[in-house]
C-alpha atoms as an extended CHARMM CRD file, in Angstrom:
* protein
*
       229  EXT
         1         1  MET       CA            -88.9560000000      -47.9550000000       22.1400000000  PROA      1               0.0000000000
         2         2  LYS       CA            -85.6150000000      -47.3930000000       23.7870000000  PROA      2               0.0000000000
         3         3  ALA       CA            -83.6100000000      -44.2420000000       24.4020000000  PROA      3               0.0000000000
         4         4  ARG       CA            -79.8150000000      -44.4740000000       24.5130000000  PROA      4               0.0000000000
         5         5  LEU       CA            -77.8680000000      -42.0770000000       26.6880000000  PROA      5               0.0000000000
         6         6  ILE       CA            -75.2520000000      -40.1680000000       24.7110000000  PROA      6               0.0000000000
         7         7  ASP       CA            -74.0420000000      -37.8630000000       27.4400000000  PROA      7               0.0000000000
         8         8  SER       CA            -74.9720000000      -36.1790000000       30.7070000000  PROA      8               0.0000000000
         9         9  VAL       CA            -73.3050000000      -33.2340000000       32.3950000000  PROA      9               0.0000000000
        10        10  GLU       CA            -73.9080000000      -31.4470000000       35.6710000000  PROA      10              0.0000000000
        11        11  ILE       CA            -75.1230000000      -27.8940000000       35.0380000000  PROA      11              0.0000000000
        12        12  ALA       CA            -76.0320000000      -26.9730000000       38.6390000000  PROA      12              0.0000000000
        13        13  PRO       CA            -75.9320000000      -28.7070000000       42.0210000000  PROA      13              0.0000000000
        14        14  GLU       CA            -78.0450000000      -31.8780000000       41.7180000000  PROA      14              0.0000000000
        15        15  VAL       CA            -79.1350000000      -30.9240000000       38.1780000000  PROA      15              0.0000000000
        16        16  ARG       CA            -77.9100000000      -32.6270000000       35.0030000000  PROA      16              0.0000000000
        17        17  HSD       CA            -78.3930000000      -32.0360000000       31.2940000000  PROA      17              0.0000000000
        18        18  PHE       CA            -78.9620000000      -35.2970000000       29.3910000000  PROA      18              0.0000000000
        19        19  THR       CA            -78.6800000000      -36.0500000000       25.6740000000  PROA      19              0.0000000000
        20        20  PHE       CA            -80.4300000000      -39.1780000000       24.3700000000  PROA      20              0.0000000000
        21        21  ALA       CA            -80.9010000000      -40.8000000000       20.9670000000  PROA      21              0.0000000000
        22        22  VAL       CA            -83.6160000000      -43.1310000000       19.7280000000  PROA      22              0.0000000000
        23        23  ASP       CA            -81.6310000000      -45.4630000000       17.4870000000  PROA      23              0.0000000000
        24        24  SER       CA            -84.7250000000      -47.0980000000       15.9860000000  PROA      24              0.0000000000
        25        25  LEU       CA            -85.7920000000      -43.7940000000       14.4070000000  PROA      25              0.0000000000
        26        26  GLU       CA            -84.1680000000      -41.5240000000       11.8550000000  PROA      26              0.0000000000
        27        27  THR       CA            -86.2260000000      -38.6040000000       13.1420000000  PROA      27              0.0000000000
        28        28  LEU       CA            -87.9510000000      -38.1200000000       16.4790000000  PROA      28              0.0000000000
        29        29  ASP       CA            -90.9250000000      -35.9090000000       15.6720000000  PROA      29              0.0000000000
        30        30  PHE       CA            -92.1320000000      -33.5920000000       18.3980000000  PROA      30              0.0000000000
        31        31  THR       CA            -93.1120000000      -30.0210000000       19.0780000000  PROA      31              0.0000000000
        32        32  PRO       CA            -91.0560000000      -28.0430000000       21.6050000000  PROA      32              0.0000000000
        33        33  GLY       CA            -92.7240000000      -28.1890000000       25.0010000000  PROA      33              0.0000000000
        34        34  GLN       CA            -93.7390000000      -31.8370000000       24.7410000000  PROA      34              0.0000000000
        35        35  PHE       CA            -92.4620000000      -34.5340000000       27.0990000000  PROA      35              0.0000000000
        36        36  VAL       CA            -91.2280000000      -38.1060000000       27.0050000000  PROA      36              0.0000000000
        37        37  SER       CA            -92.0650000000      -40.7890000000       29.5610000000  PROA      37              0.0000000000
        38        38  PHE       CA            -89.3860000000      -43.1140000000       30.8980000000  PROA      38              0.0000000000
        39        39  ASN       CA            -90.2270000000      -46.5020000000       32.3660000000  PROA      39              0.0000000000
        40        40  ARG       CA            -88.1090000000      -48.9170000000       34.3580000000  PROA      40              0.0000000000
        41        41  ASP       CA            -88.6650000000      -51.7960000000       36.7620000000  PROA      41              0.0000000000
        42        42  ILE       CA            -87.0780000000      -50.8600000000       40.0810000000  PROA      42              0.0000000000
        43        43  LEU       CA            -87.1870000000      -53.3050000000       42.9810000000  PROA      43              0.0000000000
        44        44  GLY       CA            -89.9330000000      -55.2330000000       41.2390000000  PROA      44              0.0000000000
        45        45  LYS       CA            -92.1170000000      -52.1810000000       40.6380000000  PROA      45              0.0000000000
        46        46  SER       CA            -92.7480000000      -50.5130000000       37.2940000000  PROA      46              0.0000000000
        47        47  ILE       CA            -91.8710000000      -46.8090000000       37.5880000000  PROA      47              0.0000000000
        48        48  THR       CA            -92.9230000000      -44.2590000000       34.9520000000  PROA      48              0.0000000000
        49        49  ARG       CA            -92.0050000000      -40.5850000000       34.9690000000  PROA      49              0.0000000000
        50        50  ALA       CA            -92.6170000000      -37.7950000000       32.4370000000  PROA      50              0.0000000000
        51        51  TYR       CA            -89.9060000000      -35.2720000000       31.5860000000  PROA      51              0.0000000000
        52        52  SER       CA            -90.1640000000      -32.1600000000       29.4210000000  PROA      52              0.0000000000
        53        53  ILE       CA            -87.8460000000      -32.0890000000       26.4340000000  PROA      53              0.0000000000
        54        54  ALA       CA            -85.2760000000      -29.2930000000       26.7130000000  PROA      54              0.0000000000
        55        55  SER       CA            -84.3020000000      -29.1610000000       23.0200000000  PROA      55              0.0000000000
        56        56  ALA       CA            -85.7770000000      -28.4420000000       19.6180000000  PROA      56              0.0000000000
        57        57  PRO       CA            -86.2340000000      -31.3340000000       17.1490000000  PROA      57              0.0000000000
        58        58  GLU       CA            -82.9420000000      -32.5670000000       15.7070000000  PROA      58              0.0000000000
        59        59  CYS       CA            -82.7190000000      -35.9510000000       13.9610000000  PROA      59              0.0000000000
        60        60  ASN       CA            -83.4000000000      -38.7020000000       16.4850000000  PROA      60              0.0000000000
        61        61  ARG       CA            -81.9630000000      -36.8880000000       19.4950000000  PROA      61              0.0000000000
        62        62  PHE       CA            -83.5370000000      -35.0940000000       22.4150000000  PROA      62              0.0000000000
        63        63  GLU       CA            -82.2800000000      -33.4040000000       25.5710000000  PROA      63              0.0000000000
        64        64  LEU       CA            -83.5940000000      -33.3020000000       29.1320000000  PROA      64              0.0000000000
        65        65  CYS       CA            -82.8820000000      -31.1730000000       32.1930000000  PROA      65              0.0000000000
        66        66  LEU       CA            -83.4500000000      -33.1680000000       35.3760000000  PROA      66              0.0000000000
        67        67  ASN       CA            -82.9010000000      -32.6520000000       39.0600000000  PROA      67              0.0000000000
        68        68  ARG       CA            -82.0470000000      -35.5300000000       41.3640000000  PROA      68              0.0000000000
        69        69  VAL       CA            -84.9440000000      -36.2440000000       43.7080000000  PROA      69              0.0000000000
        70        70  GLN       CA            -83.2320000000      -37.5930000000       46.8150000000  PROA      70              0.0000000000
        71        71  ASP       CA            -86.0480000000      -39.9640000000       47.7330000000  PROA      71              0.0000000000
        72        72  GLY       CA            -87.1330000000      -40.4810000000       44.1310000000  PROA      72              0.0000000000
        73        73  HSD       CA            -87.4660000000      -43.8400000000       42.4500000000  PROA      73              0.0000000000
        74        74  LEU       CA            -86.2100000000      -43.0370000000       38.9560000000  PROA      74              0.0000000000
        75        75  SER       CA            -84.0800000000      -39.8910000000       38.9840000000  PROA      75              0.0000000000
        76        76  PRO       CA            -81.2190000000      -41.3940000000       41.0790000000  PROA      76              0.0000000000
        77        77  TRP       CA            -81.0250000000      -44.2570000000       38.5810000000  PROA      77              0.0000000000
        78        78  LEU       CA            -80.9640000000      -41.8040000000       35.6550000000  PROA      78              0.0000000000
        79        79  PHE       CA            -78.1490000000      -39.8590000000       37.2960000000  PROA      79              0.0000000000
        80        80  ASP       CA            -76.1490000000      -43.0970000000       37.5060000000  PROA      80              0.0000000000
        81        81  MET       CA            -76.6260000000      -43.9510000000       33.8150000000  PROA      81              0.0000000000
        82        82  LYS       CA            -73.5010000000      -44.2040000000       31.6610000000  PROA      82              0.0000000000
        83        83  PRO       CA            -73.1920000000      -43.3060000000       27.9600000000  PROA      83              0.0000000000
        84        84  GLY       CA            -74.5050000000      -46.2510000000       25.9770000000  PROA      84              0.0000000000
        85        85  ASP       CA            -77.0750000000      -47.3000000000       28.5950000000  PROA      85              0.0000000000
        86        86  PHE       CA            -80.6950000000      -47.6800000000       27.4880000000  PROA      86              0.0000000000
        87        87  ILE       CA            -84.0720000000      -46.9480000000       29.0390000000  PROA      87              0.0000000000
        88        88  GLU       CA            -87.6000000000      -47.6580000000       27.8310000000  PROA      88              0.0000000000
        89        89  MET       CA            -89.4880000000      -44.5780000000       26.6950000000  PROA      89              0.0000000000
        90        90  SER       CA            -92.7790000000      -43.5220000000       25.1400000000  PROA      90              0.0000000000
        91        91  GLY       CA            -93.9060000000      -40.3010000000       23.5380000000  PROA      91              0.0000000000
        92        92  PRO       CA            -93.2800000000      -37.4920000000       22.8520000000  PROA      92              0.0000000000
        93        93  LEU       CA            -96.6640000000      -36.2730000000       24.0640000000  PROA      93              0.0000000000
        94        94  GLY       CA            -98.2450000000      -33.1850000000       25.5740000000  PROA      94              0.0000000000
        95        95  TYR       CA            -99.9430000000      -29.9080000000       24.7300000000  PROA      95              0.0000000000
        96        96  PHE       CA            -97.7030000000      -27.3390000000       26.4400000000  PROA      96              0.0000000000
        97        97  VAL       CA            -96.4260000000      -26.0630000000       23.1090000000  PROA      97              0.0000000000
        98        98  PRO       CA            -96.1510000000      -22.7070000000       21.3310000000  PROA      98              0.0000000000
        99        99  LYS       CA            -99.2440000000      -21.6480000000       19.4720000000  PROA      99              0.0000000000
       100       100  ALA       CA            -99.1460000000      -22.1700000000       15.7160000000  PROA      100             0.0000000000
       101       101  GLN       CA            -99.0020000000      -18.4150000000       15.2720000000  PROA      101             0.0000000000
       102       102  VAL       CA            -96.2790000000      -17.2100000000       17.6280000000  PROA      102             0.0000000000
       103       103  HSD       CA            -97.4800000000      -14.1040000000       19.4600000000  PROA      103             0.0000000000
       104       104  ASP       CA            -95.6700000000      -11.7940000000       21.8480000000  PROA      104             0.0000000000
       105       105  ALA       CA            -95.3260000000      -13.8070000000       25.0340000000  PROA      105             0.0000000000
       106       106  VAL       CA            -93.9580000000      -14.0350000000       28.5420000000  PROA      106             0.0000000000
       107       107  TYR       CA            -92.4700000000      -17.3200000000       29.7200000000  PROA      107             0.0000000000
       108       108  VAL       CA            -92.4810000000      -17.8550000000       33.4950000000  PROA      108             0.0000000000
       109       109  ALA       CA            -90.4830000000      -20.7320000000       34.9800000000  PROA      109             0.0000000000
       110       110  THR       CA            -88.8810000000      -21.9440000000       38.1650000000  PROA      110             0.0000000000
       111       111  GLY       CA            -86.1780000000      -24.6110000000       38.5000000000  PROA      111             0.0000000000
       112       112  THR       CA            -86.1920000000      -27.3070000000       35.8440000000  PROA      112             0.0000000000
       113       113  GLY       CA            -89.4880000000      -25.8670000000       34.6320000000  PROA      113             0.0000000000
       114       114  VAL       CA            -87.2780000000      -23.7990000000       32.3200000000  PROA      114             0.0000000000
       115       115  ALA       CA            -86.6520000000      -26.9180000000       30.1900000000  PROA      115             0.0000000000
       116       116  PRO       CA            -89.5850000000      -26.5180000000       27.7680000000  PROA      116             0.0000000000
       117       117  PHE       CA            -88.7810000000      -22.8240000000       27.3260000000  PROA      117             0.0000000000
       118       118  ARG       CA            -85.2370000000      -23.6880000000       26.3280000000  PROA      118             0.0000000000
       119       119  ALA       CA            -86.8550000000      -25.8900000000       23.6720000000  PROA      119             0.0000000000
       120       120  PHE       CA            -89.1680000000      -23.0510000000       22.5970000000  PROA      120             0.0000000000
       121       121  LEU       CA            -86.2530000000      -20.6440000000       22.2400000000  PROA      121             0.0000000000
       122       122  ARG       CA            -84.1440000000      -23.0470000000       20.1800000000  PROA      122             0.0000000000
       123       123  TRP       CA            -86.9790000000      -23.6910000000       17.6970000000  PROA      123             0.0000000000
       124       124  GLN       CA            -86.6620000000      -21.7040000000       14.4700000000  PROA      124             0.0000000000
       125       125  PRO       CA            -90.2740000000      -20.3960000000       14.2670000000  PROA      125             0.0000000000
       126       126  VAL       CA            -89.7210000000      -18.7850000000       17.6870000000  PROA      126             0.0000000000
       127       127  LEU       CA            -86.0070000000      -18.0620000000       17.4780000000  PROA      127             0.0000000000
       128       128  SER       CA            -86.1180000000      -16.2850000000       14.1370000000  PROA      128             0.0000000000
       129       129  GLY       CA            -89.6300000000      -14.8580000000       14.4160000000  PROA      129             0.0000000000
       130       130  PRO       CA            -90.5700000000      -11.2360000000       15.1380000000  PROA      130             0.0000000000
       131       131  ALA       CA            -92.4160000000      -11.8470000000       18.4210000000  PROA      131             0.0000000000
       132       132  ASN       CA            -91.3230000000      -10.0130000000       21.5540000000  PROA      132             0.0000000000
       133       133  LEU       CA            -90.5060000000      -12.5970000000       24.2080000000  PROA      133             0.0000000000
       134       134  THR       CA            -89.5950000000      -12.4110000000       27.8830000000  PROA      134             0.0000000000
       135       135  LEU       CA            -88.2540000000      -15.2450000000       30.0350000000  PROA      135             0.0000000000
       136       136  LEU       CA            -88.8420000000      -14.6880000000       33.7600000000  PROA      136             0.0000000000
       137       137  PHE       CA            -86.9010000000      -17.4210000000       35.5510000000  PROA      137             0.0000000000
       138       138  GLY       CA            -86.6940000000      -18.0440000000       39.2650000000  PROA      138             0.0000000000
       139       139  THR       CA            -84.3570000000      -20.2360000000       41.2690000000  PROA      139             0.0000000000
       140       140  ARG       CA            -82.8400000000      -20.2880000000       44.7490000000  PROA      140             0.0000000000
       141       141  SER       CA            -79.2030000000      -19.3710000000       44.2000000000  PROA      141             0.0000000000
       142       142  GLU       CA            -76.9280000000      -18.0340000000       41.4920000000  PROA      142             0.0000000000
       143       143  ALA       CA            -75.4610000000      -21.5190000000       41.0110000000  PROA      143             0.0000000000
       144       144  GLY       CA            -78.9290000000      -22.7210000000       40.0630000000  PROA      144             0.0000000000
       145       145  ILE       CA            -79.4690000000      -20.3420000000       37.1320000000  PROA      145             0.0000000000
       146       146  LEU       CA            -79.8500000000      -23.0320000000       34.4850000000  PROA      146             0.0000000000
       147       147  TYR       CA            -78.5800000000      -22.3100000000       30.9510000000  PROA      147             0.0000000000
       148       148  ARG       CA            -77.5740000000      -18.8300000000       32.0530000000  PROA      148             0.0000000000
       149       149  ALA       CA            -74.9420000000      -18.2750000000       29.3710000000  PROA      149             0.0000000000
       150       150  GLU       CA            -77.3160000000      -19.4120000000       26.6120000000  PROA      150             0.0000000000
       151       151  PHE       CA            -80.1080000000      -17.0940000000       27.6760000000  PROA      151             0.0000000000
       152       152  GLU       CA            -77.7780000000      -14.1440000000       28.2340000000  PROA      152             0.0000000000
       153       153  GLU       CA            -76.3340000000      -14.6070000000       24.7510000000  PROA      153             0.0000000000
       154       154  LEU       CA            -79.8350000000      -14.8390000000       23.2940000000  PROA      154             0.0000000000
       155       155  ALA       CA            -80.8160000000      -11.6120000000       25.0480000000  PROA      155             0.0000000000
       156       156  ALA       CA            -77.7740000000       -9.9460000000       23.4870000000  PROA      156             0.0000000000
       157       157  THR       CA            -78.3270000000      -11.2730000000       19.9570000000  PROA      157             0.0000000000
       158       158  ARG       CA            -82.0690000000      -11.7780000000       19.3890000000  PROA      158             0.0000000000
       159       159  PRO       CA            -84.0080000000       -8.5250000000       19.0700000000  PROA      159             0.0000000000
       160       160  GLY       CA            -87.1010000000       -8.4900000000       21.2460000000  PROA      160             0.0000000000
       161       161  PHE       CA            -85.9520000000      -11.0960000000       23.7790000000  PROA      161             0.0000000000
       162       162  ARG       CA            -85.5970000000      -10.1890000000       27.4650000000  PROA      162             0.0000000000
       163       163  TYR       CA            -84.1290000000      -12.4330000000       30.1340000000  PROA      163             0.0000000000
       164       164  LEU       CA            -85.1320000000      -11.7660000000       33.7510000000  PROA      164             0.0000000000
       165       165  PRO       CA            -83.5730000000      -14.1430000000       36.3060000000  PROA      165             0.0000000000
       166       166  THR       CA            -84.4740000000      -13.7900000000       39.9900000000  PROA      166             0.0000000000
       167       167  LEU       CA            -83.1640000000      -15.5000000000       43.1260000000  PROA      167             0.0000000000
       168       168  THR       CA            -85.1040000000      -16.3840000000       46.2690000000  PROA      168             0.0000000000
       169       169  ARG       CA            -81.9320000000      -16.8840000000       48.3380000000  PROA      169             0.0000000000
       170       170  PRO       CA            -79.3520000000      -14.5230000000       46.8380000000  PROA      170             0.0000000000
       171       171  GLU       CA            -75.8350000000      -14.6040000000       48.2070000000  PROA      171             0.0000000000
       172       172  ALA       CA            -73.8540000000      -11.5190000000       49.1290000000  PROA      172             0.0000000000
       173       173  GLY       CA            -72.7130000000       -9.7500000000       45.9940000000  PROA      173             0.0000000000
       174       174  TRP       CA            -75.7600000000      -10.6030000000       43.8790000000  PROA      174             0.0000000000
       175       175  THR       CA            -76.9980000000       -7.3880000000       42.2770000000  PROA      175             0.0000000000
       176       176  GLY       CA            -79.8390000000       -8.8020000000       40.1810000000  PROA      176             0.0000000000
       177       177  ARG       CA            -83.4930000000       -9.3780000000       40.9700000000  PROA      177             0.0000000000
       178       178  ALA       CA            -84.4450000000      -11.0610000000       44.2200000000  PROA      178             0.0000000000
       179       179  GLY       CA            -87.6170000000      -12.7870000000       45.3680000000  PROA      179             0.0000000000
       180       180  ARG       CA            -90.0970000000      -15.0790000000       43.7250000000  PROA      180             0.0000000000
       181       181  VAL       CA            -91.1230000000      -14.7530000000       40.0990000000  PROA      181             0.0000000000
       182       182  GLN       CA            -94.5270000000      -13.5060000000       41.2550000000  PROA      182             0.0000000000
       183       183  ALA       CA            -92.8430000000      -10.3290000000       42.5260000000  PROA      183             0.0000000000
       184       184  HSD       CA            -91.5050000000       -9.5400000000       39.0510000000  PROA      184             0.0000000000
       185       185  LEU       CA            -94.5310000000      -10.4320000000       36.9510000000  PROA      185             0.0000000000
       186       186  ASP       CA            -95.5030000000       -6.8010000000       36.4250000000  PROA      186             0.0000000000
       187       187  GLU       CA            -92.0280000000       -6.0180000000       35.0820000000  PROA      187             0.0000000000
       188       188  ALA       CA            -92.2330000000       -8.9540000000       32.6810000000  PROA      188             0.0000000000
       189       189  LEU       CA            -95.6700000000       -7.9170000000       31.4310000000  PROA      189             0.0000000000
       190       190  GLY       CA            -94.7630000000       -4.2610000000       31.0430000000  PROA      190             0.0000000000
       191       191  GLY       CA            -98.3570000000       -3.2040000000       31.5950000000  PROA      191             0.0000000000
       192       192  ARG       CA            -99.6480000000       -5.2640000000       28.6780000000  PROA      192             0.0000000000
       193       193  THR       CA           -102.5760000000       -7.6940000000       28.7390000000  PROA      193             0.0000000000
       194       194  ASP       CA           -102.5550000000       -8.5760000000       25.0430000000  PROA      194             0.0000000000
       195       195  MET       CA            -99.8440000000      -11.2740000000       25.1970000000  PROA      195             0.0000000000
       196       196  ASP       CA            -99.7510000000      -15.0020000000       25.7850000000  PROA      196             0.0000000000
       197       197  VAL       CA            -98.2310000000      -16.1350000000       29.0870000000  PROA      197             0.0000000000
       198       198  TYR       CA            -96.7600000000      -19.6230000000       29.4470000000  PROA      198             0.0000000000
       199       199  VAL       CA            -96.0740000000      -20.8100000000       33.0040000000  PROA      199             0.0000000000
       200       200  CYS       CA            -94.1410000000      -23.9300000000       34.0200000000  PROA      200             0.0000000000
       201       201  GLY       CA            -93.0670000000      -25.0870000000       37.4670000000  PROA      201             0.0000000000
       202       202  LEU       CA            -94.4150000000      -26.2960000000       40.7680000000  PROA      202             0.0000000000
       203       203  LYS       CA            -98.1440000000      -26.1120000000       41.4360000000  PROA      203             0.0000000000
       204       204  ALA       CA            -98.0600000000      -23.3020000000       44.0030000000  PROA      204             0.0000000000
       205       205  MET       CA            -96.1650000000      -20.9460000000       41.7000000000  PROA      205             0.0000000000
       206       206  VAL       CA            -98.2590000000      -21.8020000000       38.6630000000  PROA      206             0.0000000000
       207       207  ASP       CA           -101.5110000000      -21.2510000000       40.5600000000  PROA      207             0.0000000000
       208       208  ASP       CA           -100.2850000000      -17.9310000000       41.9890000000  PROA      208             0.0000000000
       209       209  VAL       CA            -99.2290000000      -16.6100000000       38.5950000000  PROA      209             0.0000000000
       210       210  ARG       CA           -102.4210000000      -17.7530000000       36.9120000000  PROA      210             0.0000000000
       211       211  ALA       CA           -104.5320000000      -16.0370000000       39.5990000000  PROA      211             0.0000000000
       212       212  ALA       CA           -102.5130000000      -12.8400000000       39.2260000000  PROA      212             0.0000000000
       213       213  LEU       CA           -102.9500000000      -12.8700000000       35.4670000000  PROA      213             0.0000000000
       214       214  LYS       CA           -106.7050000000      -13.3850000000       35.7360000000  PROA      214             0.0000000000
       215       215  SER       CA           -106.9280000000      -10.4680000000       38.1630000000  PROA      215             0.0000000000
       216       216  LYS       CA           -105.2040000000       -8.3030000000       35.5470000000  PROA      216             0.0000000000
       217       217  GLY       CA           -107.7790000000       -9.2040000000       32.9020000000  PROA      217             0.0000000000
       218       218  PHE       CA           -106.0170000000      -11.9900000000       31.0110000000  PROA      218             0.0000000000
       219       219  GLU       CA           -108.3710000000      -14.4570000000       29.3640000000  PROA      219             0.0000000000
       220       220  ARG       CA           -108.0830000000      -18.2130000000       29.8730000000  PROA      220             0.0000000000
       221       221  ARG       CA           -106.8870000000      -18.7640000000       26.3020000000  PROA      221             0.0000000000
       222       222  GLN       CA           -103.9110000000      -16.4590000000       26.9470000000  PROA      222             0.0000000000
       223       223  ILE       CA           -102.6370000000      -18.4660000000       29.9440000000  PROA      223             0.0000000000
       224       224  ILE       CA           -100.9420000000      -21.7840000000       29.1110000000  PROA      224             0.0000000000
       225       225  VAL       CA            -99.6190000000      -23.7860000000       32.0580000000  PROA      225             0.0000000000
       226       226  GLU       CA            -97.7260000000      -26.9500000000       32.9350000000  PROA      226             0.0000000000
       227       227  LYS       CA            -97.3520000000      -28.1570000000       36.5290000000  PROA      227             0.0000000000
       228       228  TYR       CA            -94.5570000000      -30.3850000000       37.7570000000  PROA      228             0.0000000000
       229       229  ASP       CA            -96.2300000000      -31.7430000000       40.9080000000  PROA      229             0.0000000000
């Protein structure tokens, strides 16, 4: 099937938020955390890439949060798409989704790995549920804090939600957390080992966080991960 670009806007340097529609469907069924795969022939070679959906289900639309990979095959083409352009897609697929019974949880993300958690937090069973939730999000600079206003508003309006951004290369004047997400895991957990922890980002971070959680006594079923490389 084909996805039609409705709009794309820059939300950080070299990062864009995309809105697509699947005109052949009235409803695109998916669970937050799943991904779609895009396919295009580029220079005679078929290129397929998977991207996590950054929105909750809504009619036949879905949203993505993508960074431009300078030497990438597909992302530069996507960044050049205009509203009304089409691309072949398949899915949604994937198992990085909230459990059927939403428990207290910590979400750990870096960079565009925050996309599935934005979807989680816009989904009514999570958004309006009683679970205590923490989003620990790491990026390089303040300009790269994706969806900052949304998450800050959610922290102010949804009881039980905490938002913990941290920067690895903070500029002068930054008064928030600094360092990698691994350095702030204990704060996010609050001494608890009875929660679910979802982790999404590059392999090195995901592996570090998973190892730290296991050392604290978390069981495998409590640690749900998605790697981007």
